[in-house]
Backbone as numpy.savetxt, mean C-alpha at the origin, in Angstrom:
# Nx Ny Nz CAx CAy CAz Cx Cy Cz
-12.53 16.05 0.10 -13.25 16.87 -0.88 -14.56 16.24 -1.28
-15.57 17.04 -1.35 -16.96 16.56 -1.68 -16.98 16.26 -3.17
-17.87 15.31 -3.54 -18.04 15.03 -4.98 -18.43 16.27 -5.73
-19.26 17.17 -5.17 -19.70 18.39 -5.87 -18.42 19.21 -6.25
-17.45 19.33 -5.27 -16.25 20.13 -5.54 -15.34 19.32 -6.58
-15.31 18.05 -6.59 -14.58 17.33 -7.50 -15.11 17.54 -8.95
-16.43 17.49 -9.11 -17.05 17.73 -10.43 -16.78 19.19 -10.85
-16.85 20.07 -9.97 -16.64 21.54 -10.31 -15.19 21.74 -10.80
-14.24 20.93 -10.28 -12.84 21.10 -10.54 -12.29 20.32 -11.67
-13.24 19.52 -12.29 -12.78 18.60 -13.32 -13.34 19.10 -14.71
-12.39 19.53 -15.61 -12.88 19.98 -16.96 -13.66 19.13 -17.79
-13.50 17.80 -17.70 -14.24 16.82 -18.39 -14.11 15.58 -17.61
-15.12 14.67 -17.76 -15.10 13.38 -17.03 -13.84 12.55 -17.38
-13.19 11.96 -16.36 -12.20 10.99 -16.58 -12.83 9.60 -16.84
-12.30 8.92 -17.78 -12.89 7.59 -18.08 -11.90 6.56 -17.96
-12.24 5.24 -18.06 -11.25 4.21 -18.13 -10.26 4.37 -19.27
-10.81 4.65 -20.42 -9.93 4.79 -21.58 -8.90 6.05 -21.40
-9.49 7.17 -20.95 -8.62 8.33 -20.82 -7.59 8.10 -19.76
-7.91 7.31 -18.73 -6.87 7.03 -17.66 -5.84 6.08 -18.22
-6.23 5.11 -19.05 -5.24 4.21 -19.66 -4.31 5.06 -20.50
-4.76 5.97 -21.31 -3.94 6.81 -22.05 -2.93 7.61 -21.18
-3.43 8.17 -20.08 -2.55 8.95 -19.27 -1.60 8.09 -18.60
-1.88 6.86 -18.17 -0.99 5.91 -17.60 0.12 5.53 -18.57
-0.30 5.25 -19.77 0.68 4.88 -20.86 1.67 6.06 -21.06
1.11 7.30 -21.16 1.95 8.45 -21.35 2.89 8.66 -20.22
2.52 8.36 -18.99 3.44 8.47 -17.80 4.54 7.38 -17.96
4.24 6.29 -18.62 5.37 5.32 -18.74 4.99 3.88 -18.22
3.76 3.70 -17.78 3.29 2.31 -17.39 3.30 1.47 -18.62
3.89 0.26 -18.38 4.09 -0.61 -19.55 3.37 -1.96 -19.39
2.91 -2.55 -20.60 2.25 -3.82 -20.59 3.29 -4.85 -19.96
2.77 -5.72 -19.17 3.55 -6.90 -18.65 4.30 -6.61 -17.38
4.34 -5.35 -16.99 5.10 -5.14 -15.71 4.33 -5.38 -14.45
5.08 -5.49 -13.29 4.46 -5.58 -12.03 4.44 -4.20 -11.38
3.28 -3.84 -10.92 3.06 -2.42 -10.50 2.46 -2.39 -9.10
3.14 -1.80 -8.17 2.69 -1.59 -6.82 2.07 -0.15 -6.81
0.72 -0.11 -6.56 -0.04 1.12 -6.67 -0.55 1.58 -5.40
-0.37 2.92 -5.07 -1.11 3.63 -4.07 -1.88 4.73 -4.65
-3.25 4.71 -4.46 -4.14 5.65 -5.17 -4.93 6.45 -4.24
-5.03 7.77 -4.65 -5.91 8.75 -4.02 -6.96 9.15 -5.08
-8.13 8.45 -4.99 -9.15 8.54 -6.04 -9.54 9.93 -6.26
-9.75 10.73 -5.19 -10.30 12.12 -5.37 -9.40 13.05 -6.10
-8.13 12.75 -6.17 -7.15 13.51 -6.79 -7.22 13.44 -8.39
-7.80 12.32 -8.81 -7.86 12.08 -10.24 -8.93 12.98 -10.92
-9.70 13.66 -10.25 -10.82 14.35 -10.79 -12.11 13.42 -10.84
-13.19 13.84 -11.39 -14.37 13.02 -11.33 -14.25 11.94 -12.38
-14.31 10.67 -11.91 -14.05 9.52 -12.83 -15.39 8.84 -13.08
-15.76 8.70 -14.29 -16.99 7.97 -14.73 -16.78 6.53 -14.33
-17.46 5.99 -13.35 -17.25 4.62 -12.87 -16.46 4.50 -11.60
-15.87 5.71 -11.14 -15.19 5.68 -9.90 -14.14 4.74 -9.75
-14.07 4.16 -8.63 -12.89 3.16 -8.23 -12.83 2.04 -9.20
-14.08 1.50 -9.72 -14.05 0.42 -10.63 -13.32 0.83 -11.94
-13.58 1.95 -12.44 -12.95 2.43 -13.70 -11.44 2.55 -13.50
-11.02 2.99 -12.31 -9.54 3.18 -12.02 -8.95 1.77 -12.03
-9.53 0.79 -11.39 -8.92 -0.60 -11.36 -8.87 -1.06 -12.79
-9.91 -0.93 -13.50 -9.98 -1.38 -14.94 -8.86 -0.75 -15.81
-8.68 0.58 -15.56 -7.64 1.31 -16.30 -6.26 0.78 -15.96
-5.99 0.56 -14.62 -4.67 -0.02 -14.30 -4.45 -1.33 -14.95
-5.51 -2.20 -14.85 -5.30 -3.53 -15.45 -5.16 -3.45 -16.92
-5.93 -2.49 -17.59 -5.72 -2.27 -19.04 -4.44 -1.83 -19.42
-3.68 -0.97 -18.53 -2.45 -0.41 -18.93 -1.36 -1.49 -18.81
-1.41 -2.34 -17.77 -0.40 -3.43 -17.70 -0.74 -4.65 -18.48
-1.93 -4.78 -18.96 -2.54 -5.90 -19.61 -2.59 -7.16 -18.82
-3.13 -8.25 -19.40 -3.21 -9.51 -18.66 -1.90 -10.14 -18.40
-0.77 -9.69 -19.05 0.51 -10.22 -18.82 1.21 -9.52 -17.60
0.58 -8.50 -17.10 1.22 -7.71 -15.94 0.59 -8.18 -14.63
1.13 -7.75 -13.49 0.62 -7.97 -12.17 0.36 -6.74 -11.48
-0.83 -6.50 -10.85 -1.21 -5.31 -10.19 -1.17 -5.63 -8.69
-0.56 -4.77 -7.87 -0.46 -5.02 -6.47 -0.84 -3.74 -5.71
-1.62 -3.89 -4.59 -1.91 -2.78 -3.82 -1.77 -3.13 -2.31
-1.45 -2.24 -1.43 -1.44 -2.45 0.02 -2.95 -2.46 0.43
-3.26 -3.51 1.26 -4.74 -3.63 1.73 -4.76 -3.75 3.20
-4.06 -2.81 3.89 -3.89 -2.95 5.37 -5.20 -2.77 6.06
-5.22 -3.34 7.24 -6.40 -3.38 8.08 -5.99 -3.09 9.54
-5.63 -1.77 9.80 -5.16 -1.43 11.11 -6.15 -1.56 12.20
-7.48 -1.75 11.82 -8.37 -1.92 12.91 -8.29 -3.25 13.68
-7.46 -4.13 13.13 -7.19 -5.34 13.81 -5.86 -5.35 14.56
-5.28 -4.23 14.73 -4.09 -4.07 15.54 -4.41 -4.06 17.04
-3.50 -4.03 17.92 -3.67 -4.08 19.39 -4.27 -2.67 19.80
-5.42 -2.57 20.32 -6.00 -1.32 20.72 -5.23 -0.49 21.77
-4.34 -1.17 22.44 -3.56 -0.50 23.39 -2.66 0.57 22.70
-2.35 0.45 21.39 -1.58 1.37 20.66 -2.44 2.46 19.89
-3.71 2.29 19.88 -4.52 3.18 19.12 -4.50 4.64 19.47
-4.36 5.54 18.53 -4.28 7.02 18.78 -5.25 7.80 18.06
-5.80 7.32 16.97 -6.66 8.03 16.11 -8.04 7.31 15.87
-8.94 7.23 16.80 -8.74 7.78 18.19 -8.26 6.69 19.14
-7.67 7.19 20.22 -7.47 6.23 21.37 -8.80 5.88 22.07
-8.79 4.67 22.73 -9.96 4.16 23.39 -9.67 4.08 24.87
-10.74 4.15 25.74 -10.47 4.03 27.19 -9.85 2.73 27.55
-9.00 2.80 28.61 -8.26 1.56 29.08 -9.22 0.37 29.30
-10.39 0.67 29.82 -11.28 -0.45 30.17 -12.02 -1.07 28.98
-11.81 -0.50 27.76 -12.30 -1.10 26.57 -11.37 -2.09 25.97
-10.06 -2.01 26.31 -8.97 -2.67 25.50 -9.31 -4.24 25.62
-9.48 -4.84 26.72 -9.72 -6.27 26.77 -10.89 -6.70 26.00
-12.01 -5.88 26.11 -13.25 -6.12 25.40 -12.98 -6.19 23.87
-12.19 -5.28 23.38 -11.97 -5.14 22.01 -11.10 -6.36 21.50
-10.08 -6.67 22.34 -9.22 -7.83 22.03 -10.15 -9.12 21.95
-11.11 -9.22 22.81 -11.88 -10.48 22.89 -12.95 -10.55 21.72
-13.32 -9.37 21.21 -14.44 -9.34 20.31 -14.14 -8.95 18.85
-12.94 -8.50 18.53 -12.67 -8.12 17.13 -12.82 -9.40 16.29
-13.37 -9.35 15.17 -13.52 -10.54 14.24 -12.09 -10.88 13.84
-11.83 -12.24 13.71 -10.54 -12.70 13.31 -10.27 -12.27 11.84
-9.06 -12.07 11.52 -8.67 -11.69 10.17 -9.15 -12.78 9.19
-9.75 -12.37 8.09 -10.19 -13.17 6.99 -9.81 -12.50 5.69
-8.93 -13.08 4.87 -8.56 -12.30 3.70 -9.65 -12.07 2.73
-10.76 -12.78 2.77 -11.90 -12.53 1.95 -12.75 -11.40 2.50
-12.94 -11.30 3.76 -14.02 -10.39 4.32 -13.45 -9.17 5.10
-12.24 -9.36 5.62 -11.72 -8.23 6.43 -11.56 -6.95 5.57
-12.14 -5.90 5.88 -12.02 -4.55 5.07 -10.74 -3.92 5.31
-10.29 -3.08 4.31 -9.20 -2.27 4.61 -9.63 -1.11 5.46
-8.59 -0.38 5.94 -8.89 0.89 6.77 -7.93 1.94 6.25
-8.45 3.06 5.83 -7.71 4.24 5.41 -6.79 3.94 4.24
-7.15 2.99 3.36 -6.47 2.62 2.10 -7.05 3.25 0.92
-8.30 3.72 1.10 -8.93 4.31 -0.07 -9.88 3.31 -0.82
-10.72 3.96 -1.59 -11.80 3.22 -2.27 -11.26 2.26 -3.33
-10.13 2.64 -3.97 -9.64 1.79 -5.01 -9.05 0.57 -4.48
-8.23 0.61 -3.40 -7.67 -0.55 -2.73 -8.76 -1.44 -2.15
-9.70 -0.80 -1.53 -10.84 -1.59 -0.88 -11.57 -2.40 -1.93
-11.82 -1.76 -3.20 -12.43 -2.56 -4.19 -11.55 -3.65 -4.80
-10.22 -3.26 -4.93 -9.26 -4.22 -5.57 -9.12 -5.52 -4.86
-9.19 -5.45 -3.47 -9.01 -6.67 -2.65 -10.13 -7.70 -2.96
-11.26 -7.17 -3.36 -12.40 -8.13 -3.76 -12.50 -8.41 -5.13
-11.64 -7.95 -5.95 -11.69 -8.14 -7.40 -11.54 -9.60 -7.82
-12.37 -10.08 -8.71 -12.27 -11.54 -9.11 -10.89 -11.95 -9.46
-10.38 -12.98 -8.84 -9.00 -13.54 -9.09 -7.96 -12.83 -8.20
-8.27 -11.81 -7.50 -7.20 -11.15 -6.66 -6.84 -12.05 -5.43
-5.64 -12.05 -5.05 -5.10 -12.88 -3.96 -4.55 -11.88 -2.90
-4.71 -12.30 -1.62 -4.42 -11.38 -0.55 -3.48 -12.12 0.42
-2.39 -11.44 0.85 -1.47 -12.07 1.80 -2.24 -12.17 3.21
-1.66 -12.92 4.10 -2.36 -13.31 5.36 -1.92 -12.57 6.57
-1.27 -11.42 6.43 -0.99 -10.62 7.53 -2.19 -9.83 7.99
-2.53 -9.95 9.26 -3.81 -9.38 9.75 -3.89 -7.84 9.65
-2.81 -7.14 9.68 -2.87 -5.68 9.65 -2.13 -5.10 8.45
-1.24 -5.75 7.87 -0.35 -5.16 6.83 -0.44 -5.94 5.52
-1.56 -6.47 5.06 -1.66 -7.31 3.93 -1.46 -6.54 2.67
-1.14 -7.31 1.58 -1.18 -6.82 0.20 -2.06 -7.66 -0.62
-2.66 -7.07 -1.64 -3.48 -7.87 -2.59 -2.78 -7.72 -3.99
-2.93 -8.83 -4.76 -2.29 -8.89 -6.09 -3.17 -9.57 -7.04
-2.99 -9.22 -8.37 -3.75 -9.85 -9.33 -2.88 -9.90 -10.65
-2.77 -11.15 -11.16 -1.94 -11.34 -12.34 -1.03 -12.53 -12.27
-0.19 -12.77 -13.27 0.62 -13.89 -13.23 1.50 -14.19 -11.99
1.94 -13.15 -11.37 2.80 -13.26 -10.25 2.15 -13.12 -8.96
0.90 -13.07 -8.90 0.18 -12.70 -7.75 0.38 -13.70 -6.57
0.23 -15.01 -6.89 0.33 -16.00 -5.84 1.74 -16.00 -5.19
2.74 -15.75 -6.05 4.09 -15.77 -5.44 4.29 -14.58 -4.59
3.78 -13.41 -5.02 3.92 -12.15 -4.22 3.31 -12.24 -2.87
2.16 -12.80 -2.74 1.41 -12.78 -1.41 1.68 -14.12 -0.70
2.51 -14.99 -1.18 2.54 -16.28 -0.53 3.05 -16.19 0.89
3.97 -15.34 1.19 4.62 -15.30 2.48 4.60 -13.88 3.03
4.33 -13.69 4.31 4.45 -12.43 5.02 4.56 -12.61 6.50
5.74 -12.75 7.03 5.91 -13.03 8.44 5.17 -12.02 9.33
4.55 -12.54 10.42 3.84 -11.66 11.27 4.75 -10.52 11.77
5.97 -10.81 12.19 6.86 -9.83 12.84 7.63 -8.99 11.84
7.54 -9.29 10.56 8.32 -8.56 9.50 7.49 -8.30 8.30
6.34 -7.74 8.45 5.36 -7.63 7.26 5.92 -6.77 6.07
6.89 -5.91 6.41 7.48 -5.05 5.34 8.88 -5.47 4.96
9.33 -6.67 5.43 10.68 -7.13 5.25 10.99 -7.81 3.93
12.15 -8.33 3.85 12.67 -8.99 2.68 12.01 -10.33 2.33
11.39 -10.97 3.37 10.71 -12.21 3.16 9.24 -12.11 2.93
8.70 -10.87 2.83 7.31 -10.71 2.45 7.04 -10.15 1.04
5.83 -9.60 0.77 5.58 -9.13 -0.54 6.49 -8.05 -1.05
6.90 -7.10 -0.10 7.83 -6.05 -0.60 9.10 -6.54 -1.01
9.65 -7.54 -0.30 10.91 -8.23 -0.70 10.85 -8.80 -1.98
9.72 -9.51 -2.33 9.56 -10.11 -3.67 9.45 -9.10 -4.69
8.71 -8.02 -4.47 8.59 -6.95 -5.43 9.97 -6.34 -5.71
10.77 -6.12 -4.68 12.11 -5.57 -4.87 12.93 -6.50 -5.73
12.94 -7.76 -5.40 13.80 -8.61 -6.19 13.33 -8.85 -7.61
12.05 -8.67 -7.85 11.62 -8.75 -9.24 11.48 -7.45 -9.94
12.10 -6.54 -9.43 12.29 -5.10 -10.17 10.90 -4.57 -10.47
9.94 -4.65 -9.56 8.62 -4.07 -9.72 8.78 -2.52 -9.80
7.79 -1.89 -10.29 7.79 -0.42 -10.12 6.60 0.02 -9.21
6.78 1.17 -8.69 5.78 1.82 -7.82 5.09 2.97 -8.59
3.81 2.98 -8.42 3.01 4.16 -8.93 2.30 4.79 -7.79
2.56 6.03 -7.52 1.78 6.84 -6.64 0.78 7.59 -7.54
-0.46 7.14 -7.50 -1.50 7.65 -8.41 -2.30 8.74 -7.72
-1.77 9.82 -7.65 -2.38 10.97 -6.84 -2.02 10.88 -5.35
-1.38 9.86 -4.95 -1.02 9.69 -3.60 0.34 10.34 -3.33
0.61 10.70 -2.07 1.85 11.34 -1.76 2.85 10.36 -1.33
4.13 10.78 -1.14 5.22 9.78 -0.71 5.02 9.28 0.61
4.23 9.91 1.53 4.02 9.38 2.84 3.27 8.10 2.83
2.61 7.67 1.72 1.94 6.46 1.59 2.80 5.32 1.06
4.04 5.64 0.69 4.84 4.66 -0.05 5.36 3.56 0.83
4.68 2.44 0.89 5.07 1.36 1.80 6.50 0.79 1.54
6.92 0.94 0.28 8.35 0.44 0.00 9.41 1.05 0.88
9.08 2.28 1.30 10.09 3.00 2.09 10.29 2.26 3.52
9.20 1.43 3.88 9.40 0.65 5.14 10.33 -0.42 4.91
10.51 -1.00 3.80 11.60 -1.92 3.44 12.90 -1.20 3.52
13.01 0.07 3.01 14.22 0.79 3.04 14.59 1.07 4.52
13.67 1.29 5.42 14.04 1.47 6.85 14.67 0.29 7.39
14.19 -0.91 7.01 14.79 -2.11 7.57 16.19 -2.45 7.01
16.44 -1.95 5.79 17.74 -2.02 5.20 18.74 -1.13 5.93
18.22 0.17 6.13 19.05 1.17 6.78 19.36 0.89 8.24
18.35 0.38 8.92 18.37 0.20 10.37 17.94 -1.21 10.72
18.78 -2.18 10.58 18.39 -3.55 10.93 17.93 -3.77 12.30
18.41 -2.89 13.24 18.02 -3.03 14.67 17.00 -2.02 15.09
15.95 -1.80 14.27 14.93 -0.86 14.55 14.27 -1.24 15.94
13.82 -0.26 16.70 13.12 -0.64 17.97 11.87 -1.41 17.63
11.41 -2.23 18.51 10.26 -3.10 18.28 9.26 -2.90 19.39
7.93 -3.11 19.03 6.87 -3.04 20.02 6.10 -4.34 19.91
5.36 -4.65 20.98 4.53 -5.80 21.02 3.19 -5.49 20.43
2.85 -6.14 19.34 1.54 -6.04 18.70 0.66 -7.26 18.88
-0.57 -7.20 18.41 -1.36 -8.34 18.44 -2.59 -8.19 17.55
-3.16 -9.32 17.05 -4.33 -9.35 16.26 -5.10 -10.64 16.53
-6.38 -10.64 16.15 -7.22 -11.85 16.19 -7.03 -12.67 14.94
-6.67 -13.97 15.11 -6.32 -14.84 14.00 -7.07 -16.16 14.18
-7.25 -16.92 13.19 -7.80 -18.30 13.27 -6.62 -19.24 13.39
-6.47 -19.94 14.47 -5.37 -20.88 14.74 -5.99 -22.15 15.04
-5.64 -23.18 14.28 -6.19 -24.52 14.48 -7.70 -24.57 14.56
-8.36 -23.72 13.75 -9.75 -23.64 13.63 -10.44 -22.81 14.64
-9.62 -22.18 15.52 -10.28 -21.37 16.65 -9.77 -19.97 16.54
-10.57 -18.97 16.94 -10.09 -17.60 17.06 -9.28 -17.41 18.22
-8.18 -16.84 18.09 -7.16 -16.54 19.18 -6.64 -15.22 18.92
-6.30 -14.54 20.13 -5.55 -13.29 20.06 -4.07 -13.70 20.04
-3.31 -13.28 19.02 -1.95 -13.64 18.84 -1.10 -12.47 19.03
-0.10 -12.54 19.85 0.83 -11.37 20.06 2.02 -11.67 19.29
2.71 -10.57 18.82 3.94 -10.68 18.09 4.68 -9.27 18.18
6.02 -9.40 18.11 6.77 -8.12 18.03 6.89 -7.58 16.60
6.90 -6.32 16.42 7.03 -5.67 15.09 7.86 -4.45 15.18
8.56 -4.22 14.15 9.51 -3.03 14.06 8.72 -1.78 14.01
9.17 -0.74 14.65 8.59 0.56 14.47 9.19 1.27 13.27
8.59 2.33 12.79 9.08 3.11 11.68 8.71 4.53 11.81
9.07 5.32 10.85 8.79 6.75 10.91 8.40 7.30 9.51
7.09 7.12 9.14 6.67 7.59 7.87 6.65 9.17 7.67
6.81 9.80 8.79 6.84 11.28 8.74 7.97 11.84 7.89
9.04 11.03 7.75 10.23 11.45 7.04 10.08 11.09 5.53
9.08 10.32 5.20 8.97 9.83 3.79 8.79 10.98 2.69
8.00 12.01 3.04 7.86 13.05 1.98 9.12 13.73 1.71
9.99 13.98 2.58 11.26 14.66 2.25 12.24 13.77 1.53
12.06 12.41 1.88 12.86 11.46 1.11 12.43 11.42 -0.36
11.13 11.44 -0.48 10.57 11.35 -1.88 11.06 12.59 -2.71
11.09 13.73 -2.09 11.59 14.89 -2.83 13.07 14.79 -3.20
13.76 14.18 -2.30 15.19 13.98 -2.64 15.39 12.97 -3.72
14.59 11.95 -3.82 14.64 10.99 -4.92 14.22 11.74 -6.19
13.23 12.61 -6.16 12.94 13.32 -7.31 14.15 14.16 -7.85
14.81 14.79 -6.84 15.94 15.67 -7.18 16.99 14.88 -7.82
17.12 13.59 -7.41 18.15 12.59 -7.92 17.81 12.09 -9.29
16.55 12.36 -9.78 16.16 11.89 -11.09 15.69 10.49 -11.13
15.27 9.88 -9.91 14.79 8.49 -9.88 13.38 8.37 -9.99
12.64 9.46 -10.22 11.13 9.47 -10.26 10.68 10.10 -11.48
9.83 9.39 -12.23 9.08 9.97 -13.41 7.85 10.55 -12.84
7.57 11.91 -13.14 6.41 12.54 -12.70 5.49 13.06 -13.88
4.23 12.81 -13.76 3.30 13.22 -14.81 1.95 13.38 -14.25
1.05 13.55 -15.14 -0.42 13.80 -14.74 -1.26 12.64 -15.26
-2.03 12.12 -14.41 -3.09 11.08 -14.78 -4.45 11.61 -14.28
-5.39 11.89 -15.24 -6.53 12.60 -14.84 -6.13 13.96 -14.45
-6.53 14.35 -13.21 -6.14 15.69 -12.62 -5.01 15.58 -11.69
-4.50 14.37 -11.50 -3.53 14.17 -10.41 -2.12 14.13 -10.79
-1.23 14.74 -10.02 0.14 14.57 -10.18 0.59 13.20 -9.69
1.31 12.44 -10.49 1.59 10.98 -10.15 3.12 10.82 -10.30
3.57 9.79 -9.54 5.01 9.44 -9.63 5.15 8.01 -9.90
6.06 7.65 -10.83 6.32 6.32 -11.26 7.85 6.06 -11.01
8.25 5.00 -10.34 9.60 4.74 -10.03 9.92 3.31 -9.94
11.24 3.01 -10.14 11.73 1.62 -10.00 11.75 1.29 -8.49
11.19 0.25 -7.94 11.23 -0.08 -6.62 12.69 -0.37 -6.14
13.49 -1.21 -6.74 14.79 -1.42 -6.15 15.67 -0.16 -6.16
15.48 0.71 -7.17 16.23 1.98 -7.24 15.91 2.95 -6.08
14.66 3.03 -5.87 14.18 4.03 -4.77 14.36 3.39 -3.44
14.20 2.15 -3.22 14.51 1.51 -1.93 15.95 1.64 -1.61
16.85 1.34 -2.51 18.31 1.48 -2.31 18.66 2.91 -1.94
18.17 3.87 -2.75 18.47 5.26 -2.56 17.86 5.75 -1.22
16.70 5.43 -0.88 16.08 5.84 0.37 16.87 5.21 1.53
17.31 3.95 1.41 18.02 3.44 2.53 19.33 4.16 2.71
20.00 4.58 1.68 21.25 5.29 1.86 20.97 6.67 2.55
19.84 7.33 2.21 19.57 8.55 2.85 19.17 8.31 4.33
18.42 7.27 4.61 17.99 7.01 6.01 19.23 6.62 6.92
20.29 6.05 6.26 21.37 5.60 7.01 22.17 6.84 7.58
21.97 7.94 6.97 22.66 9.19 7.46 21.89 9.96 8.55
20.63 9.42 8.74 19.73 10.14 9.73 19.64 9.34 11.01
18.99 9.91 12.00 18.86 9.30 13.31 17.86 8.19 13.21
18.15 7.11 13.86 17.22 5.93 13.99 15.99 6.36 14.63
14.73 5.84 14.16 13.53 6.12 14.86 13.59 5.51 16.25
12.99 6.30 17.21 12.96 5.90 18.56 11.68 5.18 18.93
């Protein structure tokens, strides 16, 4: 949606303070750990844009809370798997040899939205070291959340999602849809411990040198996430409200991961 259309569809400017009030009304609490997926354009026209949204989220949880966002960088994945767009076969080795190595400070996000891209650079934010599936966090628990993330299990129990699950974090879909909910990838691994795996790879700094590193990673199926989200809403596990112009969903991470895993266990394993 163009900015002109967003302005036309917004009855009054959204501000940092109005967003804080809306977040509090939805149920966001001071001191909590919050995993956020945000679609900025759904909020309406925001005075200050992505910066105002980050400040509103931090204001709602206060300095005693911890804010977390996925800051994935799929552009550093193996080009042999790229589909949107795919690249010619004779480009693949060139890309593998020339992609800049992952750097948590400089590697940008891809398709994560303006809020997540800004948040990864926010003063004090910490980013996990997975080259394609990183998370960024800011607050008292940030260092612990991003400390570990195995290459082969970025969404597993030993990475940021596992820590968030065990610490009873909550998830906020801030105008974003359930298909963006990374916690459902943890549910997939609970439901299907033997998920099919593919060989991935990324450029990393190893012993001071840039190297292409290959690793196996579990496949998943995010296409089923929206239906699972609707079922969780039906079960009463999701608080739904409006922030700015956006329909938003707030939920307990352990509750929805457990429930999603139960649903997935009745379905066919991804191939």
